[in-house]
KEMI-531228 format. One record per atom (N, C-alpha, C): x, y, z; residue in one letter. Coordinates in steps of 0.1 Angstrom, whole numbers, plus 5000, padded with zeros to 4 digits. Atoms other than C-alpha are relative to their C-alpha. Layout:
XYZA/...
This chain:
501449894998M/499750005000M/501250134999M/499149935002A/501650314990A/499650095013A/500049904990E/502250595018E/499350095000E/501149894999A/500050845029A/501250144999A/498949864997P/501451205020P/500650055010P/499649964988A/503951335044A/498950165006A/500749894998A/501851695046A/498449984996A/501249995003G/498751745050G/498950164994G/500649875002V/495852045044V/499950075013V/500449924985E/495052315070E/498349995000E/500849994997L/491952215087L/499150095005L/500349864995A/491352555100A/498950054990A/501149935009G/488152705076G/499549894990G/500750115011L/487552375056L/498949965004L/500950095003R/484452295046R/499549845002R/500150125003V/483451955054V/498349945002V/501350094998S/480051705045S/500649905008S/499950184997L/479951425065L/498949944998L/501450145009I/477351105053I/500249885011I/499950134990A/476650885083A/498349944995A/501450055001G/474050625076G/499349975010G/500650024988T/473450585111T/500750065011T/499449904987L/474150765146L/500049935009L/500250054985G/473250515168G/501349945006G/499150064993V/475150285195V/500649944993V/499450105009G/477950105174G/501850064997G/498949915003G/481850165169G/500350084990G/499749895009A/481550325135A/499350155003A/500749844998E/479650595148E/500850035013E/499149954992R/481950635178R/500850054995R/499049955004Q/484450695156Q/499250114988Q/500149905002F/482350925138F/500050115005F/499749904986Y/481851135166Y/501550085003Y/498449964999Y/485751145173Y/500050094983Y/499549925009I/486351265135I/499450125000I/500749875005A/483451555136A/500550095010A/499749864986R/484751705174R/501550044991R/498450035003A/488751635158A/500150124988A/500249855011L/487251895127L/499650115008L/500649854993V/485352115151V/500950095010V/498949974992R/488252125172R/501050094996R/498949965009A/490552225147A/499450124989A/500549875009G/488452515130G/499849954986G/501050045011S/486752335104S/498450035002S/501450014998A/483052375095A/499449894994A/500950165001V/480952055096V/498749984999V/501750034996S/477851965087S/499549854996S/500250145001V/476451595089V/498650004995V/501550085004T/473651435070T/500349915003T/500350124992C/472451145085C/498449884988C/501250045004L/469650865071L/499349945010L/500450014988T/468450855106T/499850115007T/500349904990S/467051045132S/499949995012S/500150044991G/467151055167G/500749905009G/498750094993E/469950805176E/500950075006E/499249994982Y/472150815206Y/501150134996Y/498849905003W/475451015188W/499450154993W/500849875003E/473151285175E/500250125007E/499749874985E/472551525202E/501649995007E/498349944994K/476551475211K/500450034989K/499449905013V/477351585175V/499650135001V/500549874998R/475151845176R/500650055013R/499849914991D/476451995206D/501150014998D/498949975006L/479552015191L/500350144996L/500049885009G/478552275170G/499550014986G/500450045011A/478052085140A/498250004998A/501149965005D/474952125118D/499649824999D/500350115003V/473351765116V/498449984992V/501450035010L/470151695092L/499949874997L/500450185003S/468151375087S/499150034987S/500750035013I/466751245056I/498849965006I/501250114999P/463251155058P/499749834995P/500250185008R/462250765051R/498950044992R/501850035011D/459050845028D/501150014989D/499649985015G/459750824993G/501349864998G/499350135008S/461950574971S/501450015006S/498249964997S/466150504979S/500450094991S/499749885008L/466250694949L/500050175005L/500649884996R/464450994961R/500850015016R/499149984986R/466450954996R/501550014995R/498449985002L/469950934980L/499550144992L/499949865002T/468651264960T/500150065010T/500149924985R/467951454994R/501550035006R/498750004996T/470951335005T/501450094994T/499649915004V/472851474982V/500250144997V/500849844996A/471351814980A/500550055010A/499849954990T/471951835015T/501650025001T/498949984996A/475051775020A/500750104987A/499549865011R/475952024985R/499550125004R/500049824998A/474252315000A/501450065011A/499349974991H/477152285029H/500850104989H/499349965011R/478952414996R/501949945008R/499150044992P/481652125009P/502150054995P/498950085012D/485652114999D/500649845004D/500350144997V/485251765010V/499049915007V/501150074992V/482751515016V/500249865002V/499350124993Q/483551205038Q/498449905005Q/501150074996S/481150925044S/500849885008S/499150094989I/482050655071I/499649864997I/500750115008H/479550385065H/500849984986H/499950035017F/480350175029F/498850054999F/501050005009F/476650185022F/499850164999F/500149835000T/477150565023T/500550054990T/498949935012N/480050584998N/499250054989N/500849945011L/478050624970L/499350175000L/500549904996H/476150904987H/501050135001H/499349884998A/479251104996A/500750084982A/499349975012T/480851044959T/498750114990T/500249965009L/478351154945L/499350175005L/500249834999A/477351484964A/501450084998A/499249945011G/480951554954G/500350034989G/499849945017I/480751554922I/499050134996I/500849905004A/477751764926A/500450175003A/499649894991S/479751994950S/501150054993S/498950025000R/482851954928R/501450035007R/499350074991A/484951824958A/500349884998A/499450134998P/486851554965P/499049915004P/500950104990S/484951244985S/501449895002S/499650134992V/486050985009V/499349875004V/500750144997G/484750645012G/500649955012G/499150134987G/484950435042G/499749824998G/500550174996I/485250035051I/500350015009I/499950044979R/484349965092R/500449904995R/499850165002G/484849585083G/500849944993G/499550075013D/485149315062D/499050044992D/500349975011L/484849385026L/499149984997L/501050105004G/483049105018G/499049995002G/501250004995V/480349125040V/499550104998V/500449915010A/480149465029A/499450004989A/500650005012M/479349414997M/499249884997M/500850084999A/477549085005A/498750065002A/501249984995Q/475049305020Q/498950124991Q/500449935009M/473849504990M/500249934986M/499850045017A/473149454949A/501250024998A/498749985005R/476549394933R/500050154995R/499549875009P/476649714910P/500050085009P/500149924994I/475749914939I/501750045009I/498350034994G/479149764962G/500650054989G/499049985009V/480849814931V/500550155001V/499849845001M/480250214930M/500350025014M/499449954988C/480850234969C/500849975002C/498250084999L/484450054963L/500550114990L/499249955008R/485250214935R/500250184992R/500449835006W/483650614930W/500850045009W/499349834991P/485150824960P/501149984994P/498949965002S/488050984952S/501449905006S/499450084998V/489650774977V/499449945015V/500350104988I/489250495006I/500749985011I/499549964986A/489650535043A/499749865005A/499850154991A/490050165054A/500349985017A/499550004987N/489950115092N/501249885007N/498750074996S/492549825092S/500749984985S/499850035015I/494649715069I/500149884994I/500450115008V/493549355062V/498750074989V/501349935006A/490149605051A/500650064984A/499549925013S/492849825026S/500049914990S/499350095009Q/494249505009Q/498649944996Q/501450045004Q/490949395007Q/499750114983Q/500049935012A/490449704983A/500350014992A/498949995013M/493249684962M/500149874996M/500350105010A/492349334954A/499049964995A/501649965007C/488949444943C/500350074990C/499649905010G/490649684921G/500250125000G/499349844997V/491050014937V/501750065002V/498850025000P/494350114928P/500550095017P/499649994990A/496650154958A/500550155003A/499749884998C/497250514956C/498550065004C/501249924993R/493650594966R/499849915009R/500350094984V/493550344998V/500850075003V/499149944984T/494650445030T/499649955010T/500550024983V/494150345067V/499950115006V/500449904992L/492550565088L/499649935011L/500450094991A/492550425119A/499350055014A/501550004990N/490050395150N/500850065013N/499049894988V/491650635180V/498649915009V/500950024985V/490050605218V/500950125004V/499449884986E/490250865249E/500549875009E/499750124994C/492350685271C/499850115016C/500249924985A/491450825311A/501950025006A/498750054994D/494950895325D/500450095013D/499450114997P/496050805352P/498949894999P/501050115000L/494850475348L/500149975014L/500750034983E/492950325382E/501149955005E/499150084991P/494950175410P/500049834996P/500150105002P/495849835405P/498949885003P/501550084997R/492549535404R/500549945013R/499950114990Q/492249355434Q/499849854999Q/500350135002A/492448985434A/498549955002A/501450064999V/489248805433V/499849835001V/500350135004A/487848485437A/499649944986A/500050025012R/486948435402R/500250114991R/499649965014C/488148565371C/499050084996C/501149975006R/485848825356R/500250054987R/499750005017V/485448825321V/498750074998V/500549915013A/483849095298A/499949954989A/500450065016F/482149015266F/499350144996F/501049835001V/480849395250V/499749964981V/500449985010G/479149365217G/498749964997G/501750025005R/475449325197R/499849845000R/500150134999L/474249035204L/499049934984L/500350065011V/474248865165V/500949875000V/499250075000H/475848595149H/501650074994H/498450035006A/479448715139A/500150065012A/499249944988K/479948825172K/500749875005K/500150074997R/479548465176R/500749945017R/499949994980H/478948465217H/499249865002H/500150184998D/477748075214D/501549955003D/498750095004V/481347975203V/500450085022V/498949984989F/482548205239F/498849905009F/500850044988L/479548045261L/500549815001L/499450145000D/480647695245D/501449995010D/498550014992A/484147765261A/499750015014A/500150004986C/482747865293C/499449915008C/500350144992G/481147545296G/501149925003G/499050065001R/483747375288R/501050035012R/499249944989L/485847565316L/499449985017L/500950074990A/482847485340A/500149845004A/500250175002R/483047115335R/501749955003R/498350074994S/487147125343S/500150055012S/499849984985G/486247305374G/500450165003G/499049874995L/487647685369L/498550104996L/501149914993A/485047925384A/500250144989A/499949865009L/484648235358L/498450095004L/501549855000S/482248585364S/499750054990S/499249945009V/481448665333V/498450094993V/501449895006T/479148965319T/500150004986T/500449965018V/477448995285V/499650154998V/500649855000A/477349375277A/499149994982A/500449965014G/475349445246G/498249935000G/501650095006D/471349345229D/499849944987D/500350055014G/470149215200G/499149894995G/501050145004P/468048935180P/500149895005P/499750124995L/469948655196L/500149995020L/499749974983R/469848785233R/498849885005R/500950094994G/467048505239G/500349855000G/499150134997A/468648195226A/501449975002A/498750024995L/471948275240L/499949975019L/500550014983E/469948335275E/499949895004E/500850144999R/468747995268R/501649915004R/498750094998Q/472347865262Q/500750015011Q/499550014988A/473848015295A/499449945009A/500650054985A/471147885316A/500549875001A/499550104997T/472647565309T/501549995009T/498249994991L/476147665326L/499750045015L/499950004987P/476647675363P/499150135005P/501049894991S/474047945386S/500950084999S/499549884996G/475148295384G/501550034992G/498550095007M/478148175360M/500450154992M/500449945008V/476748425334V/499050125002V/501149894994R/474648775338R/500050114986R/499849885011F/473748965306F/499150144998F/500049894993L/474149335315L/498750114985L/500649945007G/471849465281G/500850114993G/499449875011E/472949785257E/500450055014E/499449904994T/475149985275T/500750164992T/499149935005H/476550315264H/501250055003H/499349974994D/479550385283D/500549865006D/499050134997V/481950015289V/500850035014V/498550014990N/484550175314N/499549945010N/500450104990V/482550075342V/500149895001V/500050205003L/482149705332L/501649974998L/499150075009L/485549705318L/501150045013L/499449994989A/486949865353A/500349895009A/500450174990E/485549545372E/500149904992E/499950155009S/486749325347S/501849935000S/498450065002D/490349085345D/500450004983D/499550035015V/490149005310V/498550024989V/500849955008L/488049135278L/500349884990L/499850095009V/487048855252V/499250034988V/500649965010L/486148865215L/500149884988L/500350145003S/484948575197S/499250004983S/500649965012S/483848735163S/500449894987S/499750085015D/483548545126D/501150144992D/499349895011H/484848885110H/500150125006H/499849864996E/486049245125E/500550104988E/499049915010G/487249555110G/501550035014G/499650004986T/488949735141T/499350055017T/501249974993P/486849665171P/500450145006P/499649914990N/486849975195N/500249965010N/499550024984V/486149765227V/501649945000V/498850074993L/489549595227L/500950145000L/499349894993L/490850005224L/499550005011L/500749964988E/488850055249E/500349925016E/499350044986A/490049755271A/501449995003A/498449985000A/493949835262A/499650125011A/500149894992C/492850175277C/499749985016C/500250024987A/491850025307A/500449875008A/498750074992G/494749835316G/499849804995G/501050165000L/492649475303L/500949894992L/499250085013P/494749175284P/498549984995P/501150045004V/492249005262V/500249874992V/500350115006V/491448695244V/499150034986V/500549945011A/490548755207A/500649944990A/499750055006T/489748575176T/501150054990T/499249925005A/492548635150A/499450034985A/500449985010V/490348815124V/499950144997V/499849895003G/490349115105G/501050135003G/498749944993G/492249395120G/500249965017G/499250054985V/492749235153V/501349995006V/498450054995P/495849105150P/500750155001P/498949845002D/497049505144D/499650045014D/500149954990I/496049565177I/500549935014I/499750084990V/496449275200V/501549944991V/498750095002G/500249145202G/499849865006G/500250144995D/500048775206D/501049955008D/499250034989G/501348675239G/500950145009G/499749904996T/502149015245T/499150085005T/501149924993T/499049225249T/498549925003T/501150054997G/496848965250G/500249844993G/499650105010I/496248595230I/499050024992I/500949985010L/494848545198L/499849854998L/500550165003V/492748215186V/499250014992V/500649985013P/491348115152P/498749955002P/501549965006P/487648205147P/499449845001P/500650154995D/485347905159D/500449845004D/499150104994D/487047725178D/500250015017D/500050004984P/485947715216P/500849895007P/498750034993A/488847465227A/500850085004A/499149955001A/491147695218A/500050155010A/500849904991L/488947965233L/500550005012L/500449974986A/488347835265A/501749945008A/499450014999S/492147675266S/501150175006S/499149844998A/493548105264A/499150085009A/500549954987L/491048205290L/500449905014L/499450124988A/492347915313A/501650075007A/499049925000R/495548105308R/500350035012R/500249844996L/494748425316L/499649965015L/501450014983A/491948325346A/501449985007A/498950014991G/495148135363G/501550095006G/498749975003D/497748365359D/500050175005D/500349874995P/496748725377P/501550074995P/499549905001K/500348875370K/500350014985K/500549965016L/500148775331L/499250064998L/501049875007R/497248945330R/500350115001R/500049884998R/498649245346R/501450054991R/498750005008R/502049245324R/499450004985R/500649995012M/499649195292M/499550165002M/500849934999G/497449435302G/500750175001G/498649915000D/500349685312D/500650064982D/499850035013A/501549625275A/499050034990A/501049975009A/498449685256A/499450155001A/500549854993R/497450075278R/501450084990R/498949995005L/501050125265L/500150024983L/500150015015R/500350045230R/498850064992R/501049915013V/496950205220V/500450155007V/499449855005L/498550555236L/500850014990L/499049965011A/501250515214A/499649994979A/500349965016D/499350415180D/498450064996D/501149975005H/495750495185H/499150135009H/500449904996G/495450815207G/499250064990G/500949925011A/492751045195A/500550144994A/499649895005N/495151325195N/500949984984N/499549975013R/496651205163R/498950024988R/501050035010L/493251205146L/499750164988L/499949905008P/493451575132P/501050004990P/499050055013G/496951485116G/499749934986G/500850105012D/495451195099D/498950054993D/500549935006L/493251385086L/500150064991L/499349885011A/494751645072A/501149944987A/499550045006A/496751395056A/499349914988A/501450115008L/493551165041L/499550084989L/500649895008Y/491851505029Y/501550044988Y/498549935012A/495651575008A/500249884993A/500250175010R/495451204994R/499050044993R/501549975007A/491751314983A/500050064989A/499949935008G/493151584966G/499350175006G/500249894995V/492151864986V/501050085002V/498649895000Q/494352174982Q/500150095011Q/500149904991C/492952455004C/498449995003C/501349944996A/489452585021A/500250124989A/500749895012R/487552774996R/498950055009R/500749914989V/486253005019V/499850124995V/501049885010A/485453244993A/499749944986A/500450065007R/483153134971R/498950084992R/
């Protein structure tokens, strides 16, 4: 992959139209908020066009001082696309940026209408994203933006393998805010406290995790497991958890701030079939937690196997159980890995790097300067 330009554009005075498919609770939406905040703080004029309304991050983005406009759900998809393009264009942008893959076409057309470069996004596995829409639309979402900003090295490689030139692909790493300083060391408890944070959908493979918990319970290892998140599989997962020892697993439901849970945990688990760059791994690292995670997508870019956590193959409950048992039985190892994880995330994913990353991204897209007088 080609290197990003050494110099970026001046963000102060830049007019940026951001397009979001949703502003609900989720990792991509949290990153959208960080981007909007970084731009506003740098002096950019930010307008947000969203295909939904009244969701979690909307008011927070509005509180930054950005204009947030929602596209009504009435009418056909083409009509909504046309409205989105017109709304973004009305901001007279210097650059139009989409965070979600499925709104890349909206950003591209808004950029064409505004005579401005466009930035498309890939937030996870490209194959999965393409499979969720008609192939012609997926191809346009991938190939039409001026540049593609993927949130993992793997996703950027997938884009190039699908024909996007290397000069038009870059990685915009997810960022996270870390509290400073870290809370005092966790006190040893009788049961290792394991956290699992994620929407209750098939891709997260909670069933594999609960299978691993059952294996550990049968071996005599006591764990205290908290599952944070909600979704369509909650009933099925609660029934599976009911086969485990009483009180071993509790379902917390949807939570907007996982920091309290992470502060009360010893290990974080992620057992997904596919991922981009999971925010929860960054948040766990900020909290000084080691992780057991599947080696999928951008996860190996975050987790150093044997250094900041343990990587296992996807769909392998035996390997997951073995890794969990290793960390559960060794508090010193957990502390060593957790400390290393925090140092790594501060160096590679601190929120303070975002203005420079955005300036370089916009330079790659072809933004020359803020067109403040038009």
